[in-house]
C-alpha positions in Angstrom: 16.1 42.0 -18.9 15.8 39.4 -16.1 18.9 37.6 -14.9 17.5 35.5 -12.1 17.1 31.7 -11.8 13.8 31.4 -13.6 13.1 31.9 -17.3 9.4 31.3 -16.9 6.6 31.7 -14.3 3.4 29.6 -14.6 0.3 30.6 -12.7 -2.7 28.6 -11.6 -5.9 30.5 -12.2 -8.6 30.0 -9.5 -7.3 31.1 -6.1 -4.0 32.2 -7.5 -4.4 34.8 -10.2 -8.1 35.0 -10.1 -10.3 35.6 -7.0 -13.0 33.3 -8.2 -14.6 32.1 -5.0 -17.9 32.8 -6.7 -17.3 29.3 -8.1 -18.0 27.9 -4.7 -21.3 29.7 -4.4 -22.1 28.3 -7.9 -21.2 24.8 -6.7 -23.3 25.3 -3.6 -26.3 26.2 -5.6 -25.7 23.2 -7.8 -25.4 20.8 -4.9 -28.7 22.1 -3.4 -30.5 21.6 -6.7 -29.0 18.2 -7.6 -28.3 16.4 -4.4 -30.8 18.1 -2.1 -28.4 19.5 0.5 -25.8 22.2 1.0 -22.2 21.2 0.7 -20.2 21.8 3.9 -17.5 24.5 4.0 -14.9 21.8 4.1 -16.2 20.0 1.1 -16.3 23.3 -0.9 -12.7 24.1 0.1 -11.4 20.6 -0.7 -13.0 20.7 -4.2 -11.8 24.2 -5.1 -8.6 23.1 -6.8 -10.1 20.0 -8.5 -11.2 19.6 -12.1 -14.9 19.7 -12.6 -15.0 16.0 -13.3 -13.1 15.2 -10.1 -15.4 17.5 -8.1 -18.4 15.7 -9.5 -16.9 12.3 -8.5 -16.0 13.8 -5.0 -19.6 14.6 -4.4 -20.7 11.1 -5.5 -22.9 12.2 -8.4 -24.1 9.2 -10.4 -22.7 8.8 -13.9 -26.2 9.3 -15.4 -26.5 12.7 -13.7 -22.9 13.9 -14.1 -23.5 15.8 -17.4 -26.5 17.6 -16.0 -24.6 18.5 -12.8 -21.7 20.0 -14.8 -24.0 21.9 -17.1 -26.0 23.4 -14.2 -22.8 24.3 -12.4 -21.5 26.1 -15.5 -24.8 28.0 -15.8 -24.5 29.1 -12.1 -20.9 30.1 -12.6 -21.8 32.3 -15.6 -24.6 33.9 -13.6 -22.1 34.9 -10.9 -19.2 35.6 -13.2 -19.7 39.3 -13.0 -17.8 39.0 -9.7 -14.6 37.7 -11.3 -11.5 39.7 -10.7 -7.8 39.3 -10.3 -6.2 39.4 -6.9 -4.7 42.7 -6.1 -1.1 43.0 -7.4 -1.3 40.1 -9.9 -1.6 42.1 -13.1 1.2 44.6 -12.3 3.5 41.7 -11.2 2.8 39.8 -14.5 3.4 43.0 -16.5 6.7 43.6 -14.8 7.8 40.0 -15.5 6.7 40.2 -19.1 8.7 43.4 -19.5 11.7 41.8 -18.1 11.6 39.0 -20.7 10.2 36.2 -18.5 7.9 33.8 -20.2 4.4 33.6 -18.5 2.0 30.7 -18.6 -1.2 29.4 -17.1 -1.8 25.9 -15.8 -5.4 25.4 -14.8 -7.8 22.7 -13.8 -10.4 24.4 -16.0 -11.2 23.0 -19.4 -11.0 25.2 -22.5 -14.8 25.8 -22.4 -14.7 26.8 -18.8 -12.6 29.9 -19.5 -15.4 32.1 -20.8 -16.2 33.9 -17.6 -12.6 35.1 -17.2 -12.4 36.3 -20.8 -15.6 38.3 -20.6 -15.6 39.8 -17.1 -12.0 40.5 -16.1 -11.0 43.9 -17.4 -7.2 43.4 -17.4 -6.0 41.4 -20.4 -3.8 39.1 -18.3 -4.3 36.0 -20.4 -2.8 37.9 -23.4 0.5 38.2 -21.4 0.8 34.4 -21.4 2.6 32.4 -24.0 0.9 29.1 -23.2 -2.4 28.3 -21.5 -2.6 24.7 -20.4 -6.1 23.7 -19.6 -6.8 20.2 -18.2 -8.3 18.9 -21.4 -4.9 19.3 -23.1 -3.3 16.6 -21.1 -4.0 12.9 -20.2 -3.8 13.4 -16.5 -4.7 16.7 -14.7 -3.0 18.1 -11.6 -1.6 16.8 -9.3 0.0 14.7 -12.1 2.9 16.5 -13.8 1.5 16.3 -17.3 0.4 19.9 -17.5 3.8 21.2 -16.4 5.6 18.8 -18.8 3.4 20.2 -21.5 4.5 23.8 -20.8 8.2 22.7 -20.5 8.0 20.9 -23.9 6.4 23.9 -25.6 9.3 26.2 -24.6 12.1 23.6 -24.4 12.8 24.5 -20.8 14.2 22.5 -17.9 12.1 22.1 -14.7 14.6 24.1 -12.7 14.0 27.1 -15.0 10.3 27.3 -14.3 8.5 28.6 -11.1 4.9 27.4 -10.7 2.6 29.6 -8.6 -0.5 28.0 -7.2 -2.8 27.8 -4.1 -3.6 24.2 -3.6 -2.1 20.8 -2.8 -2.9 19.8 -6.4 -0.7 22.6 -7.6 2.0 21.7 -5.2 1.9 18.0 -6.1 2.1 18.9 -9.8 5.1 21.1 -9.4 6.9 18.5 -7.2 6.2 15.7 -9.7 7.5 17.8 -12.6 10.6 18.9 -10.7 9.7 22.6 -10.6 10.0 25.0 -7.7 6.6 25.9 -6.2 5.4 29.3 -4.8 2.3 28.9 -2.7 -0.1 31.8 -3.2 -0.9 32.4 0.4 -3.3 35.2 -0.5 -5.7 32.7 -2.0 -5.0 29.5 -0.1 -7.3 27.9 2.3 -4.7 25.8 4.1 -1.3 27.5 3.7 0.3 25.8 6.8 -0.4 22.3 5.5 1.1 22.7 2.0 4.8 22.2 1.2 6.3 24.9 -1.0 9.7 26.3 -2.0 8.3 29.8 -1.2 5.2 31.1 0.5 4.6 34.7 -0.7 1.8 36.5 1.1 1.3 39.0 -1.8 1.9 38.8 -5.5 4.5 41.6 -5.2 6.7 39.1 -3.3 7.0 37.1 -6.5 9.1 39.8 -8.0 11.7 39.4 -5.3 11.6 35.6 -5.6 12.5 35.8 -9.3 15.1 38.5 -8.9 13.2 41.6 -10.1 12.9 43.5 -6.9 
């Protein structure tokens, strides 16, 4: 059994648990089709941790084209989804935590209907290890607002100090800070690790075990 500081560890999905940068290629294809140009590398990186709706606003898509943009983006994601995989070390680390009695959760900017590629193409049943999966459509305000972390805390009657949030973006960091939770920056999937404030900055998922007292 675990006897460390944290009773639960919550993971962001894209860029943290899941190496899903194929989403950026899907977004690039959608931009070319819908706005007639390629997105810059900076634009793609900045939009990576956003909800789909916020990404659409970021690219200035008119309201009357937003639904078509999102649908085409999802179609492109599903076409590339065969490339979905977990980052090396994530699944063994999650299994070790689960075995030690630590609650696991997911806090993602995806909506419920945007989870299909993960469920169909990732061979490890990592989502089944999680007690609660908070998608952005379950809360009024997505990351970086604290609503999603508050949702998890309420579901399990935990204090913020008892939960570690692991993510790769400023949106994740802002969410953790606003909720009062410690934050571990997933350097292995982060575009700008030097610019994001975090309680911990593990370079590999294995390091999370030491952070929570299991190694």
